C-alpha positions in Angstrom: 15.9 2.7 -8.2 18.8 4.7 -9.5 19.0 8.4 -10.4 21.7 10.1 -12.5 22.3 13.8 -12.6 22.9 14.4 -16.3 23.0 18.2 -16.2 23.2 20.3 -13.1 23.6 23.7 -14.7 21.3 26.6 -15.8 21.2 28.9 -18.9 24.8 29.9 -18.2 27.3 28.1 -20.6 29.5 25.9 -18.4 31.3 22.8 -19.8 31.2 21.3 -16.3 27.5 21.7 -15.8 25.3 21.0 -18.8 21.7 22.1 -19.0 19.1 20.7 -16.6 18.3 17.0 -17.1 18.0 13.9 -14.9 17.7 10.2 -15.5 15.7 7.9 -13.3 16.1 4.1 -13.8 13.6 1.8 -12.1 12.5 -1.8 -12.9 14.4 -1.7 -16.2 12.7 1.5 -17.3 14.5 4.7 -18.2 12.8 8.0 -17.6 14.2 11.4 -18.5 13.3 14.5 -16.5 13.9 17.5 -18.8 16.3 17.7 -21.7 18.6 20.6 -21.4 21.7 21.4 -23.4 24.0 18.4 -23.8 21.6 15.8 -22.6 22.3 13.3 -25.4 26.0 13.4 -24.8 25.5 13.0 -21.1 23.2 10.0 -21.6 26.0 8.3 -23.6 28.5 9.2 -20.9 26.2 7.7 -18.3 26.2 4.4 -20.2 22.9 4.6 -22.0 21.4 6.5 -24.9 18.4 8.5 -26.1 17.0 5.4 -27.9 16.5 3.7 -24.5 14.3 6.4 -23.0 10.9 5.1 -22.1 9.4 8.5 -21.4 10.4 12.2 -21.1 8.9 14.3 -18.4 9.1 18.1 -18.8 8.9 20.2 -15.7 8.0 23.3 -17.6 8.6 25.0 -20.9 11.6 27.2 -20.2 14.3 26.8 -22.9 17.1 25.6 -20.6 14.9 22.6 -19.7 14.0 21.5 -23.2 16.4 23.1 -25.7 17.8 19.7 -26.8 14.4 18.1 -27.4 14.9 17.7 -31.1 18.5 16.6 -30.6 17.1 13.8 -28.4 14.7 12.8 -31.1 17.1 12.8 -34.0 20.0 11.2 -32.1 17.6 8.4 -30.9 16.7 7.7 -34.5 20.4 7.5 -35.4 20.8 5.1 -32.5 18.1 2.7 -33.9 15.1 3.7 -31.9 12.1 1.9 -33.5 9.2 3.1 -31.3 7.5 6.4 -30.6 8.8 8.8 -28.0 6.4 9.6 -25.1 6.5 13.1 -23.7 4.7 14.2 -20.6 4.5 17.9 -19.8 2.4 20.9 -18.8 -0.3 22.5 -21.0 1.6 23.9 -24.0 3.7 20.9 -24.5 1.8 19.7 -27.6 2.2 23.1 -29.3 5.9 23.0 -28.5 6.4 19.5 -29.8 4.4 20.0 -32.9 6.1 23.3 -33.6 9.6 21.8 -33.2 8.8 18.9 -35.4 7.3 21.1 -38.1 10.4 23.4 -38.0 12.7 20.5 -39.0 10.2 18.7 -41.2 12.0 19.4 -44.5 15.4 18.4 -43.2 14.0 15.3 -41.6 12.2 14.2 -44.8 15.5 14.6 -46.7 17.3 12.4 -44.1 14.7 9.8 -44.2 14.7 9.6 -48.0 18.5 9.5 -48.3 19.6 7.5 -45.3 17.0 4.7 -45.8 17.0 3.5 -42.1 14.9 0.7 -41.0 12.2 2.7 -39.1 10.9 6.2 -38.7 8.9 5.4 -35.6 11.3 7.5 -33.5 9.8 10.6 -35.1 6.3 9.7 -33.8 5.8 11.7 -30.6 3.0 10.8 -28.2 2.3 13.9 -26.1 0.5 13.8 -22.8 -0.4 17.2 -21.4 -0.7 16.7 -17.6 -1.9 18.3 -14.4 -1.1 17.5 -10.8 -1.5 13.9 -9.6 -0.6 10.5 -11.0 0.5 10.8 -14.7 1.9 7.3 -15.3 1.8 3.9 -13.7 3.4 0.9 -15.5 5.3 -2.2 -14.6 5.5 -1.3 -10.9 6.6 2.3 -11.5 4.4 5.2 -10.5 5.0 8.8 -11.5 3.2 11.8 -10.1 3.3 15.5 -10.9 3.3 18.2 -8.3 2.4 21.8 -9.1 5.3 24.0 -7.9 5.8 27.8 -7.5 7.6 29.1 -10.5 5.5 32.2 -11.2 5.1 33.9 -13.6 5.3 30.5 -15.4 1.7 29.4 -15.3 2.3 25.6 -15.3 5.4 24.1 -13.7 5.8 20.7 -12.1 8.0 18.6 -9.9 7.9 14.9 -10.3 7.7 12.0 -7.8 8.9 8.5 -8.8 7.9 5.5 -6.8 9.0 1.8 -7.3 9.8 -1.1 -5.1 9.2 0.8 -1.9 11.5 3.7 -2.9 10.7 7.3 -3.7 12.8 9.9 -5.6 11.6 13.5 -6.0 12.7 16.1 -8.5 11.7 19.7 -7.7 11.9 21.3 -11.1 12.2 25.0 -10.9 10.4 26.4 -7.8 10.4 28.9 -5.0 9.5 27.5 -1.5 6.6 25.2 -2.1 4.6 23.4 0.6 3.0 21.1 -1.9 6.4 19.8 -3.0 7.5 19.4 0.6 4.5 17.3 1.3 5.0 15.2 -1.8 8.7 14.6 -0.9 7.9 13.5 2.7 10.1 10.6 3.6 11.7 10.4 0.1 14.9 8.4 -0.4 16.2 11.3 -2.3 15.0 14.9 -2.9 16.8 16.4 -5.9 16.2 20.1 -5.5 17.2 23.2 -7.5 19.5 25.7 -5.8 19.8 29.5 -6.2 23.2 30.0 -4.5 22.7 32.9 -2.1 25.1 35.8 -2.7 27.0 34.2 -5.6 25.3 36.2 -8.4 26.1 39.9 -8.0 25.0 42.5 -10.5 27.4 43.0 -13.5 27.1 46.2 -15.6 25.8 45.4 -19.0 24.9 41.8 -18.1 22.5 41.8 -15.2 21.2 44.5 -12.8 20.2 44.2 -9.2 16.7 44.1 -10.5 17.6 41.1 -12.7 19.2 39.2 -9.9 16.1 39.8 -7.7 13.8 38.7 -10.5 15.7 35.4 -11.0 15.9 34.7 -7.3 12.2 35.3 -6.9 11.2 32.1 -8.8 14.0 29.9 -7.5 14.8 28.6 -4.1 17.7 30.4 -2.3 20.3 28.1 -0.7 19.6 29.5 2.8 16.1 27.9 2.7 17.0 24.5 1.4 17.9 23.0 4.7 14.5 24.0 6.1 12.8 22.4 3.1 14.7 19.1 3.6 14.0 19.1 7.3 10.3 19.7 6.8 10.1 17.0 4.1 12.1 14.6 6.4 13.9 13.4 3.3 16.6 10.8 3.7 19.0 12.6 1.4 19.0 16.1 -0.1 20.8 16.4 -3.5 21.4 20.0 -4.7 20.9 20.5 -8.4 20.3 23.0 -11.2 22.7 25.6 -9.7 22.3 29.3 -10.4 25.0 30.4 -10.9 27.1 27.4 -11.9 30.3 28.5 -10.1 30.3 28.9 -6.4 32.0 28.0 -3.1 30.9 24.4 -2.4 32.0 24.4 1.2 30.2 27.6 2.0 27.1 26.3 0.3 27.2 23.1 2.4 27.6 25.1 5.6 24.6 27.2 4.7 22.3 24.3 3.8 23.5 22.0 6.7 22.7 24.8 9.2 19.0 23.9 8.7 19.2 20.1 8.0 21.0 17.5 10.0 20.7 14.8 7.3 23.0 14.0 4.4 23.4 16.7 1.8 25.2 16.3 -1.6 26.3 19.1 -3.9 25.3 17.5 -7.2 27.7 17.2 -10.1 27.0 16.1 -13.7 27.0 12.3 -14.1 26.7 11.7 -10.3 24.6 8.6 -9.6 22.6 7.5 -6.5 21.2 4.1 -5.8 18.2 4.5 -3.6 18.1 0.8 -2.5 21.8 0.5 -1.6 22.2 4.1 -0.5 25.3 4.5 -2.5 26.6 7.6 -4.2 29.0 7.3 -7.1 30.8 10.1 -9.0 33.9 9.6 -11.3 36.3 7.5 -9.3 34.7 8.1 -5.9 32.0 6.2 -4.2 30.2 6.7 -0.8 27.9 4.3 1.1 25.4 6.2 3.3 24.7 3.2 5.5 21.6 1.1 6.0 18.3 2.6 4.9 16.8 4.7 7.6 
């Protein structure tokens, strides 16, 4: 089982951190968790493409987590995808997908008629609106959804992937959430969102103190992440989906490690982790975390 951080950013525009998206590869299957801005480019940079995705899992229906959905659909068609796209997501996903496809219907029809490609199956979207619990089991891979605390968003999920005795967990957007901690217990990797404490001050005309407090309220502040990893007894904590996108990495590590004695990684776009080999790779660097605990 290998996970790839495709986008570790947030709604802020940052060329180094694209919108939230993660790739999980297990038993030859490619699963996408969210499709934030730049996901299709990051997939190619990661050595795969949208056409190879076996299923898309949406954590919730905030724009930064799904803004490139149609780009994923159209680029997959250009890449030769000849099968429907499967989308799993919270209630409201069907309306979002149908509305998006309807918005581009005329342009899509023109492309189909003019470009005369071999198949239009890539434009068939199979939507599965889900609740907590197992949402997919195929070819030795099991995927479960966990309801997380992202109020006032009514339906928001984290996802648990299990295959070949390994487990990887993606938090989605959440405040401190006991259900997620329980689901992540003993995981090979917990990929958790991070509101970097103290790094997003009020800016006149951009965000007030009230705005900062509101954003912080439905995310997890960095000074609680160590406790979460400790309670979950995860083998590796990977910090992801940073708000804001620019921060002091050393200070962040000091803060998180104060509450967790296990390994902690500040995630970066295109970082890869092999759960079986316990190896972390990013750009020209690689790190072996030793034998599996």
